[in-house]
C-alpha positions as CSV (number, residue, x, y, z in Angstrom):
1,M,83.0,77.0,46.9
2,L,86.6,76.5,48.0
3,D,87.9,79.7,48.2
4,K,91.0,80.0,49.6
5,K,91.5,76.3,50.6
6,V,94.7,74.5,49.6
7,A,94.1,71.0,48.1
8,I,96.3,68.1,47.1
9,V,95.2,65.3,44.6
10,T,97.4,62.2,43.8
11,G,96.5,60.6,41.2
12,G,96.1,64.1,39.7
13,T,97.6,64.4,36.4
14,R,94.9,62.5,34.2
15,G,91.0,60.6,34.1
16,I,89.4,62.1,37.3
17,G,92.4,63.3,39.3
18,L,93.3,65.8,36.4
19,E,89.6,66.6,36.6
20,T,89.4,67.3,40.0
21,V,92.6,69.7,39.4
22,R,90.3,71.6,36.8
23,V,86.8,72.0,39.9
24,F,88.5,72.9,42.3
25,K,90.5,75.6,40.2
26,E,87.6,77.1,39.3
27,N,86.3,76.6,42.9
28,N,89.2,79.2,43.5
29,A,91.3,76.6,45.6
30,E,95.1,76.2,45.6
31,V,95.7,72.6,44.1
32,I,98.9,70.4,43.8
33,L,98.7,67.8,42.4
34,F,100.8,65.1,42.4
35,G,101.9,62.5,39.9
36,S,103.8,59.1,40.4
37,K,106.8,60.4,37.7
38,E,108.0,63.9,36.7
39,E,107.1,63.8,32.8
40,S,103.8,63.2,33.5
41,V,103.1,65.8,36.3
42,S,105.0,68.2,33.9
43,N,103.1,67.4,31.1
44,A,99.6,67.7,33.1
45,I,100.9,71.4,34.2
46,N,101.9,72.6,30.9
47,L,97.9,71.8,29.6
48,L,96.3,73.3,32.3
49,K,98.6,76.4,31.5
50,S,97.5,76.1,28.1
51,E,93.9,76.3,29.3
52,G,94.7,79.0,31.6
53,I,95.0,76.5,35.2
54,E,97.7,77.6,37.6
55,V,98.9,75.0,39.4
56,T,101.7,73.3,41.4
57,G,102.9,69.1,41.1
58,Y,105.5,67.2,42.9
59,Y,106.5,63.1,42.0
60,P,107.4,61.8,45.6
61,N,106.9,57.9,45.9
62,L,103.9,57.5,47.5
63,N,104.5,54.5,49.5
64,N,107.5,56.0,50.8
65,Y,106.6,57.7,54.2
66,F,109.7,60.0,54.4
67,E,109.4,61.3,50.8
68,I,105.8,62.2,51.4
69,E,106.5,64.1,54.5
70,S,109.7,66.1,53.2
71,T,107.2,66.9,50.2
72,L,104.4,68.4,52.5
73,K,106.8,71.0,54.5
74,E,108.1,72.2,51.9
75,I,103.8,72.3,50.4
76,I,103.3,73.6,53.7
77,K,106.6,76.3,53.3
78,K,104.9,77.6,50.3
79,Y,100.8,78.3,51.4
80,G,100.9,77.3,54.9
81,H,98.2,74.9,55.4
82,I,96.4,71.9,54.2
83,D,93.0,72.0,53.9
84,I,91.9,68.8,51.5
85,L,93.8,65.8,50.5
86,V,92.6,63.9,47.6
87,N,93.6,61.0,47.6
88,N,92.3,59.1,44.4
89,A,95.7,57.6,43.0
90,G,95.6,54.0,41.9
91,I,95.4,51.0,39.8
92,S,93.3,48.5,38.8
93,A,92.9,44.8,38.0
94,K,91.3,42.8,35.1
95,E,93.3,38.7,35.8
96,S,92.0,35.1,36.9
97,I,93.4,34.5,40.5
98,E,95.0,31.5,38.6
99,N,96.9,34.1,36.5
100,T,97.6,36.9,39.8
101,T,101.2,36.7,41.5
102,S,101.8,37.6,45.9
103,E,103.4,40.1,43.6
104,D,100.9,41.4,41.6
105,F,98.4,41.7,44.5
106,A,101.1,43.2,46.5
107,K,101.6,46.3,44.3
108,I,98.0,46.8,43.9
109,I,97.8,46.7,47.6
110,D,100.6,49.3,47.9
111,L,99.3,51.8,45.9
112,N,95.6,51.7,46.7
113,V,95.2,51.0,50.4
114,Q,98.9,51.9,52.0
115,A,99.6,55.3,49.4
116,V,96.4,56.5,51.3
117,F,97.3,55.6,54.3
118,N,100.8,57.0,53.6
119,M,99.7,60.4,52.6
120,T,96.7,60.6,55.1
121,K,98.8,60.0,58.3
122,A,101.4,62.4,57.0
123,V,98.7,65.5,56.4
124,V,96.4,64.8,59.6
125,P,98.7,66.3,61.8
126,Y,98.3,69.8,60.0
127,M,95.1,69.3,59.7
128,K,95.1,68.9,63.3
129,E,96.6,72.7,64.2
130,N,94.7,73.7,61.4
131,K,91.2,72.3,63.3
132,S,90.1,71.5,59.9
133,G,90.4,69.5,56.9
134,V,88.4,67.2,54.4
135,I,89.9,63.6,53.4
136,L,88.8,62.4,50.3
137,N,89.5,58.5,48.7
138,T,88.8,57.4,45.3
139,S,86.6,54.0,46.1
140,S,85.4,51.7,43.8
141,M,81.4,50.4,43.0
142,V,83.2,47.6,42.9
143,S,84.0,47.5,46.5
144,I,80.0,47.3,47.4
145,Y,79.6,44.6,44.6
146,G,82.8,42.9,43.4
147,Q,83.7,42.1,40.3
148,P,84.6,38.6,38.2
149,S,88.2,38.3,38.2
150,G,90.9,41.2,38.9
151,V,90.5,40.7,42.7
152,G,93.2,42.6,44.3
153,Y,90.9,45.8,43.0
154,P,87.9,45.4,44.9
155,A,89.9,44.0,47.9
156,S,92.1,47.0,48.1
157,K,89.1,49.4,47.0
158,F,87.1,47.6,50.1
159,A,90.0,48.4,52.2
160,V,89.3,52.0,51.5
161,N,86.0,51.9,53.0
162,G,87.4,50.7,56.0
163,I,89.9,53.2,56.1
164,T,87.3,56.3,55.6
165,K,84.1,54.8,58.0
166,S,87.3,54.4,60.5
167,L,88.7,57.3,59.9
168,A,86.1,59.5,59.6
169,R,85.3,57.9,63.8
170,E,88.9,58.9,65.1
171,L,89.2,62.3,63.0
172,A,85.4,63.7,63.8
173,P,86.9,65.4,67.3
174,F,89.6,67.3,65.6
175,N,87.0,68.7,62.7
176,I,88.4,66.5,60.1
177,R,86.1,65.1,57.8
178,V,86.9,62.1,56.1
179,N,84.8,60.4,52.9
180,A,85.3,58.9,50.2
181,V,83.5,58.4,46.4
182,A,82.2,55.2,44.8
183,P,82.9,55.6,40.2
184,G,81.1,53.4,38.2
185,I,82.3,53.4,35.2
186,I,83.8,56.4,34.2
187,K,84.7,57.7,30.4
188,T,88.2,57.7,31.3
189,D,91.1,57.3,28.7
190,M,91.0,53.5,28.9
191,V,86.9,53.7,28.6
192,A,87.1,55.6,25.6
193,L,88.7,53.6,23.8
194,L,86.5,51.0,24.0
195,P,84.9,49.6,20.6
196,E,81.6,50.4,20.4
197,E,80.2,46.6,20.5
198,V,82.0,46.3,24.5
199,I,80.5,50.1,25.1
200,A,77.2,49.2,23.8
201,P,76.3,46.3,26.6
202,L,78.0,49.0,29.4
203,I,75.4,51.6,29.0
204,K,72.5,49.3,28.6
205,S,73.6,47.7,31.9
206,I,73.2,51.9,33.7
207,P,69.6,53.0,34.5
208,L,70.6,56.3,33.4
209,G,71.5,55.1,30.3
210,R,75.3,56.4,30.4
211,I,78.9,56.3,31.0
212,G,79.6,58.5,33.7
213,K,82.0,61.5,32.8
214,P,85.3,62.5,34.9
215,R,83.4,66.0,35.9
216,D,80.5,63.6,37.5
217,I,83.2,62.5,40.5
218,A,85.2,65.8,40.5
219,N,81.9,67.2,41.3
220,A,80.9,65.0,43.7
221,F,84.4,65.4,45.4
222,L,83.9,69.2,45.4
223,F,81.1,69.2,47.4
224,L,82.2,66.6,49.4
225,A,84.9,69.0,50.0
226,S,83.0,72.8,50.3
227,D,81.2,73.5,53.7
228,L,77.8,72.1,51.7
229,A,78.5,68.6,53.4
230,S,79.9,70.4,56.8
231,Y,77.8,67.4,58.4
232,I,78.9,64.8,56.3
233,T,81.5,62.6,57.3
234,G,82.3,58.7,57.2
235,E,80.5,57.8,53.7
236,V,81.2,56.3,51.0
237,L,78.9,58.3,47.9
238,S,78.2,56.4,44.3
239,V,78.3,57.7,41.6
240,D,77.5,55.3,39.3
241,G,73.8,56.0,37.6
242,A,72.7,53.1,39.8
243,A,75.2,50.5,37.7
244,R,75.1,47.2,39.5
245,S,78.2,45.5,38.6
């Protein structure tokens, strides 16, 4: 489905990002994963290699536009073009507003919003030159329904939805599609460690009767990145089993 496409996946060293790398590779894309540090990138590359999957990895500071720009130039030199960007890197929050400092809030906005802007701004000129491209953003069900604490996280994902819908309109004339996926409760490493007494009520709250898997989200990204979604842009696709926070 992604034959000969070149894709960048930020936050690609674990969880949803790592599974997206796997799924894209299974569909014949060339994939470059981005991580926060050299060690995590190296570990992810070695893990994938042990599975017979070859990828390239980088660890630019996503809040440093010039560092991103420099990295993209290296990628262009090696691959010649960039077809797909998955803005998946992000952090969550759960503290009450009284226990959230302005620095805490700014940190979430920096990675969940500013980094999406930086990566997108840096990649758009290459996509315009190609006269095509796909930009995909990781949102969240809480961008739609909110959450009882950790206000910075839903606020940042609400901003991601706004970026998605606005850039879809701005970039459509250049044949660049922009969409987002809003995951529900997904069995990432953090969720997998929760005790049964915490997991059971979560499952009861989901009409489909199970917690989502990283592959559920990766498959949604695959669909939106592929030509099957060639007339879809500006959408925030909920992949949550009809869960309601």
